[in-house]
C-alpha positions, 0 to 999 in steps of 0.5 A: 386181582390176579396180577398187581394192580395198575396205577394211574398217576394224575398230576394237575398243573398250572404255572409250574414249568420250573418244578414239574421236571423234578416230579417227572425225573423222580417218576422215571426212577421208581422201583415199580414202573407199571404206571401211566402219568396223566398231566392235567394242564391249565395252559399258561404259556410257561413251556410246560407242554415242552417239558411233558414232550421231553419226558414222553421218552421215559414215561407212559405220559399223557397231556390233557388240557384243562380249558376252564375251571379249577382244581376240582375240575382237574381232578374230575378230568383225571377220574375221567381219563384214568385207566389204572386199578389205582388212581394216585394224586401228585402235586406238581411240586411234590417229588416222590421217593423212588419206591413211592408207587410201590408203597401205595400198591403194597398198601392195597395188597397187604391190608383188607378192603382199602379204598384210599391211601394217604402218604407222608408229605415232607417239606424240603428246599431245592438247592440247585438240583438237590432236594434238602429236607427242612428240619428233622422230623417234619411233616405236612400231614403228621402233627408234632405231638405235644401235651395239651394245656388244660383249656386246649384239652377242654376246648378240644373235648367240646368241639373236636369230637370225631364223627362216630367211627373216626375216633382212632383216625390220624386225620378226621372230621369233627362233628362241627364239620372241621378237619382235625388231627388226632395228636395221640395217633400221631405218636405212631404215624411215623412208624406204622400205617394208621387209620386216616382220612385222606390227608393231602392231594400232594400225596394220596391214592384211591381205588378206582372201583371205589370212586366209580361214578364219584364227581366233585361238585363245582363248588370250589375255587381253591379246593381246600378240604377236597381230600377229606370230602372224597375220603368221607365218601369212601368211608361212607361206602364202607372202605377202609382208609389208611395213612402209610408213612412210607409212601412219602413224597418231598413237597418243595417249599418256597414255592407257590401252592398247587392250589392255584398261586395263593400265598399272601395273607389276604389271599389265605382268607379264601383258604379258610372260607373253603376249608370251613365250608366243609360242614355245609358241603356234607350237611344233609349227607352226614347225619352225625354232624351236629349244629350244637358242635358247630356253634360251639366250635365257632364261638370258642375258636373265635375266642381263642383267635381273639385272645391270640390276636390281643397277645401276639398281634398275629395278623393271621388270627384276623384272617381266620376270624374273617374266614369263619364269618364268611363261611358261616354266611355263605353256608347259611345261604346255601342251606336256606337256598336248598331248603326253599328249592332255590338255586344259590351257588356258593361258587358265585360268592367264592369267585367274587372273594377270589377276584377281589383278593388277586 
């Protein structure tokens, strides 16, 4: 491309009128202003439409209504309407740094054959009209480096083996079909770009030509691991994927998550189920996934949760255990249906689980 790439910023939103103005305000201050903003709104009567209308004076902004479906359906709408060479994604509670657009564009210009860029997500609290970082070097994407215990090292070497070709990725998919983080790579990720699958939908971008024809299947409610599912598709097409720590956003904590208002421990169950279903979403598409690694992960990770539960009485461990169980039951039904030519959809059970916890 002779000129600099054009950018489409896609922001799915629902019930976030009290925060989305902060996102728009930050976008008006970008050092690179050659971008459009596509707001995919699931109406809730919370006045978001009027906030969008106000910022039309300062941004090239388009409001698109989402009348049904969940987060992946909103993302598909974003793909349909985006006109930029680069499609960037922001959560409706993620406030970009002033050079956010610039750093995403530079990532495609500076590095070869890049199909997707993950950016850093820094937790912050909204104090009045100011954002204050939580702690020091804290990130929602970069794990804190620590030395593993002997048992942790053994377990990780057994079930956290990356898919071949992802050994030096910050965010990767293991042979057990689980999203994992490479602690060795995390030591460098604060200071320089590293290889990585897409990290968080709060801050990432893809090359439009790389996702031509791609659509998310409607088998999600909350959309957990959709970023890695998309990243895997780009990776399989031969594109490079990087994490650029300088392409940063603040993520406002103490607010409901973008994934449709889920914070309670009970409702976290659906998060874990969808996250662990990644194995079954990719099974049959990714030949390097391993049933042996999956079974090993299921057994040993459950034993670790049981040990923590007995020691700390941590309720979240019960949620994780249930999440593994439900994901395996749903996943096995899904595989069986595919093998016999059935039409079973995990969305039916995920919806039922979602409604039972609301």
